[in-house]
Biotite code that builds the C-alpha atoms (Angstrom):
import biotite.structure as struc

atoms = struc.array([
    struc.Atom([7.467, -0.075, 4.004], chain_id="A", res_id=1, res_name="MET", atom_name="CA", element="C"),
    struc.Atom([7.657, -0.789, 0.429], chain_id="A", res_id=2, res_name="SER", atom_name="CA", element="C"),
    struc.Atom([9.209, 1.392, -2.357], chain_id="A", res_id=3, res_name="TYR", atom_name="CA", element="C"),
    struc.Atom([8.710, 0.649, -5.943], chain_id="A", res_id=4, res_name="SER", atom_name="CA", element="C"),
    struc.Atom([10.079, 2.687, -8.918], chain_id="A", res_id=5, res_name="LYS", atom_name="CA", element="C"),
    struc.Atom([9.393, 2.159, -12.689], chain_id="A", res_id=6, res_name="LEU", atom_name="CA", element="C"),
    struc.Atom([11.944, 2.345, -15.288], chain_id="A", res_id=7, res_name="SER", atom_name="CA", element="C"),
    struc.Atom([13.346, 5.846, -16.349], chain_id="A", res_id=8, res_name="ASP", atom_name="CA", element="C"),
    struc.Atom([12.452, 4.952, -19.846], chain_id="A", res_id=9, res_name="GLU", atom_name="CA", element="C"),
    struc.Atom([8.615, 4.905, -19.443], chain_id="A", res_id=10, res_name="LEU", atom_name="CA", element="C"),
    struc.Atom([6.657, 7.477, -21.456], chain_id="A", res_id=11, res_name="ARG", atom_name="CA", element="C"),
    struc.Atom([3.193, 8.541, -21.708], chain_id="A", res_id=12, res_name="ASP", atom_name="CA", element="C"),
    struc.Atom([1.126, 8.348, -24.943], chain_id="A", res_id=13, res_name="PRO", atom_name="CA", element="C"),
    struc.Atom([2.800, 11.571, -26.195], chain_id="A", res_id=14, res_name="GLU", atom_name="CA", element="C"),
    struc.Atom([6.036, 10.387, -25.453], chain_id="A", res_id=15, res_name="GLY", atom_name="CA", element="C"),
    struc.Atom([7.036, 12.524, -22.445], chain_id="A", res_id=16, res_name="ASN", atom_name="CA", element="C"),
    struc.Atom([8.785, 10.989, -19.342], chain_id="A", res_id=17, res_name="PRO", atom_name="CA", element="C"),
    struc.Atom([6.668, 10.635, -16.245], chain_id="A", res_id=18, res_name="TYR", atom_name="CA", element="C"),
    struc.Atom([7.713, 12.923, -13.642], chain_id="A", res_id=19, res_name="PRO", atom_name="CA", element="C"),
    struc.Atom([6.891, 10.777, -10.429], chain_id="A", res_id=20, res_name="ASN", atom_name="CA", element="C"),
    struc.Atom([7.211, 7.113, -11.304], chain_id="A", res_id=21, res_name="HIS", atom_name="CA", element="C"),
    struc.Atom([7.239, 5.464, -8.085], chain_id="A", res_id=22, res_name="TYR", atom_name="CA", element="C"),
    struc.Atom([5.002, 4.337, -5.278], chain_id="A", res_id=23, res_name="GLU", atom_name="CA", element="C"),
    struc.Atom([5.759, 4.198, -1.565], chain_id="A", res_id=24, res_name="THR", atom_name="CA", element="C"),
    struc.Atom([3.633, 2.035, 0.823], chain_id="A", res_id=25, res_name="ILE", atom_name="CA", element="C"),
    struc.Atom([3.914, 2.488, 4.695], chain_id="A", res_id=26, res_name="LEU", atom_name="CA", element="C"),
    struc.Atom([1.984, -0.205, 6.641], chain_id="A", res_id=27, res_name="GLU", atom_name="CA", element="C"),
    struc.Atom([1.398, -0.473, 10.250], chain_id="A", res_id=28, res_name="LEU", atom_name="CA", element="C"),
    struc.Atom([-0.332, -3.512, 11.730], chain_id="A", res_id=29, res_name="THR", atom_name="CA", element="C"),
    struc.Atom([-0.800, -5.511, 14.823], chain_id="A", res_id=30, res_name="TYR", atom_name="CA", element="C"),
    struc.Atom([-2.032, -9.156, 15.673], chain_id="A", res_id=31, res_name="ASN", atom_name="CA", element="C"),
    struc.Atom([-3.923, -8.891, 18.944], chain_id="A", res_id=32, res_name="ALA", atom_name="CA", element="C"),
    struc.Atom([-4.691, -12.224, 20.666], chain_id="A", res_id=33, res_name="VAL", atom_name="CA", element="C"),
    struc.Atom([-8.103, -11.866, 22.391], chain_id="A", res_id=34, res_name="VAL", atom_name="CA", element="C"),
    struc.Atom([-8.327, -15.374, 23.530], chain_id="A", res_id=35, res_name="THR", atom_name="CA", element="C"),
    struc.Atom([-6.392, -18.450, 22.749], chain_id="A", res_id=36, res_name="PRO", atom_name="CA", element="C"),
    struc.Atom([-8.595, -19.261, 19.839], chain_id="A", res_id=37, res_name="TRP", atom_name="CA", element="C"),
    struc.Atom([-9.446, -15.581, 18.701], chain_id="A", res_id=38, res_name="LEU", atom_name="CA", element="C"),
    struc.Atom([-7.289, -12.999, 17.331], chain_id="A", res_id=39, res_name="ASN", atom_name="CA", element="C"),
    struc.Atom([-8.047, -9.597, 15.469], chain_id="A", res_id=40, res_name="PHE", atom_name="CA", element="C"),
    struc.Atom([-5.258, -7.866, 13.116], chain_id="A", res_id=41, res_name="GLN", atom_name="CA", element="C"),
    struc.Atom([-6.145, -4.463, 12.196], chain_id="A", res_id=42, res_name="PRO", atom_name="CA", element="C"),
    struc.Atom([-4.043, -2.892, 9.435], chain_id="A", res_id=43, res_name="ASP", atom_name="CA", element="C"),
    struc.Atom([-3.418, 0.381, 8.200], chain_id="A", res_id=44, res_name="ALA", atom_name="CA", element="C"),
    struc.Atom([-1.594, 1.440, 4.994], chain_id="A", res_id=45, res_name="GLN", atom_name="CA", element="C"),
    struc.Atom([-0.748, 4.892, 3.517], chain_id="A", res_id=46, res_name="TYR", atom_name="CA", element="C"),
    struc.Atom([0.235, 4.706, -0.148], chain_id="A", res_id=47, res_name="ILE", atom_name="CA", element="C"),
    struc.Atom([2.186, 7.737, -1.841], chain_id="A", res_id=48, res_name="LEU", atom_name="CA", element="C"),
    struc.Atom([1.610, 8.107, -5.370], chain_id="A", res_id=49, res_name="ASN", atom_name="CA", element="C"),
    struc.Atom([-0.608, 5.081, -5.910], chain_id="A", res_id=50, res_name="PRO", atom_name="CA", element="C"),
    struc.Atom([-0.235, 3.288, -9.398], chain_id="A", res_id=51, res_name="GLY", atom_name="CA", element="C"),
    struc.Atom([3.443, 5.258, -9.826], chain_id="A", res_id=52, res_name="ALA", atom_name="CA", element="C"),
    struc.Atom([2.489, 7.473, -12.436], chain_id="A", res_id=53, res_name="LEU", atom_name="CA", element="C"),
    struc.Atom([1.342, 10.565, -10.366], chain_id="A", res_id=54, res_name="GLY", atom_name="CA", element="C"),
    struc.Atom([-2.140, 10.492, -11.778], chain_id="A", res_id=55, res_name="THR", atom_name="CA", element="C"),
    struc.Atom([-3.780, 9.546, -8.425], chain_id="A", res_id=56, res_name="GLN", atom_name="CA", element="C"),
    struc.Atom([-3.998, 11.266, -4.968], chain_id="A", res_id=57, res_name="HIS", atom_name="CA", element="C"),
    struc.Atom([-2.397, 9.373, -2.031], chain_id="A", res_id=58, res_name="ASP", atom_name="CA", element="C"),
    struc.Atom([-4.577, 6.871, -0.559], chain_id="A", res_id=59, res_name="ALA", atom_name="CA", element="C"),
    struc.Atom([-5.315, 5.579, 2.994], chain_id="A", res_id=60, res_name="LEU", atom_name="CA", element="C"),
    struc.Atom([-6.484, 1.823, 3.327], chain_id="A", res_id=61, res_name="VAL", atom_name="CA", element="C"),
    struc.Atom([-7.882, 0.522, 6.712], chain_id="A", res_id=62, res_name="LEU", atom_name="CA", element="C"),
    struc.Atom([-8.629, -3.163, 7.134], chain_id="A", res_id=63, res_name="GLY", atom_name="CA", element="C"),
    struc.Atom([-9.066, -5.758, 9.906], chain_id="A", res_id=64, res_name="VAL", atom_name="CA", element="C"),
    struc.Atom([-8.398, -9.594, 10.084], chain_id="A", res_id=65, res_name="ARG", atom_name="CA", element="C"),
    struc.Atom([-10.495, -11.907, 12.231], chain_id="A", res_id=66, res_name="CYS", atom_name="CA", element="C"),
    struc.Atom([-8.936, -15.528, 12.786], chain_id="A", res_id=67, res_name="ALA", atom_name="CA", element="C"),
    struc.Atom([-10.750, -18.079, 14.825], chain_id="A", res_id=68, res_name="MET", atom_name="CA", element="C"),
    struc.Atom([-9.069, -21.521, 15.539], chain_id="A", res_id=69, res_name="ASN", atom_name="CA", element="C"),
    struc.Atom([-11.282, -24.408, 16.296], chain_id="A", res_id=70, res_name="PHE", atom_name="CA", element="C"),
])
């Protein structure tokens, strides 16, 4: 989990304060060892208030990492 908050002094171009000036990231990952030389690591992230300005919808990011050792 990650939480970031922008300064309370932050203003939009018209000089108004942003109502939601934070970003929260929840992440779930697991390293699956398939063989002694191969592993897969799926990753899921859910981002609340991406960009910390309240202008974007929440986001779901999915990925996978593969590592091979020679």
